[in-house]
C-alpha positions, 0 to 999 in steps of 0.5 A: 872627197874621194882619193885615188890610191894607186900602187906602182910597185918598183919605179924609177925615180924620174918616171915617177916624177914625170907621172906626178907632174902629169897627174897634178895637171890633171888634178888642177884641171878637174880631170882626176881626183886627189891621188895617192901614189905608193911605190918603191924606188931603185937605189937613188939619192935625191936632193931638195931645194935646200940640198948641199952637195957636200952631204953626198959622201961617196964619189962617182966611182962608189956610186957607179960601183953600188948602182946608185943614181943622184937626182936634184928635185924640186921638193923641200929639204936636203938629201935622202935616200930611196931604195927597195924595201922603203915605202914611198908615198906621193900624195897629189892633193889640191891644197889651195887656190892661187891668189891673184893680185892686181897692181898699178904699173909704173905709169899709174894708169893701168893694172898689172895682174900677178899671181902669188903662191896658193893659200894653204896651211903648208906646215899643217899639211906636213904635220898631218903627213907625219901624223899619218905615219905615226898612226900607221907605225902605232898600229904596227907596233912601233911607237914614234913621234915628231921632234920640234923644229925638224920634219919627219917621224922619229923613234926616240933619237932615230929617224924612220921617215922622211918628208919632203914636199912641193906645192905647185903654182895651182895648189897641188902637192907633190913629192911626200914621204918615205918610210923605212920598212926593210931597205938596205940600210948601208946605203945611208952611209953615202949621205948625211941624211937631210943634213942631220947627224942623227941615225937612221932606223927601219921597221926591220930594226925594231920588229921581228919579223918585219911586217910585209910591205903590203901590210905596211901599205894597208895601215898607211892608207888607212891612217891617211884616209882618217887624218885627211878625212878622205874616202879611199 
């Protein structure tokens, strides 16, 4: 399977969200190959479906003063931060088709067609995204890993990458991962990241000099192609 890798540079969150939706529709219709979007966002906090408003610690005046926007998204997870210096990846992959169910209506004479969620190993998909980042980080000189019962990638007790995904009704994945390369870490003080108390870390905290974003992208793409067994 071929993978189309698109580097979007710095892009507003809402614009990237719309682009994901447009591309996912094309992928479901067979008009576009599986696609990996790589980008950075301007300063933004995003809440997932399990987001809790109390995990936003800064008030409206502080958000305006610091130039950060807030969005509620349809991905999994709680609140996270995106900003310049952080690599965001949105894999748009066809993970499974929709299962169609036929059930008798209340008169027991006719049938009603229902569509259930697509059939795929979603937990396995998230674990593979984690493994992509673990592999890429290892090649950059940082040993990282998974933590039982939690989503993301960790360097000892500190989180270096977050993951939040959605799979739409036609089985195409949306959203994805964010890897802290060299962002302004002070923005994490405005939230309780992912609703957890553990510290957050970046590559810049661990490696001197920090790898260039282009190098990080190169390693992430190479690891993604290996783990997902696709041609890039």
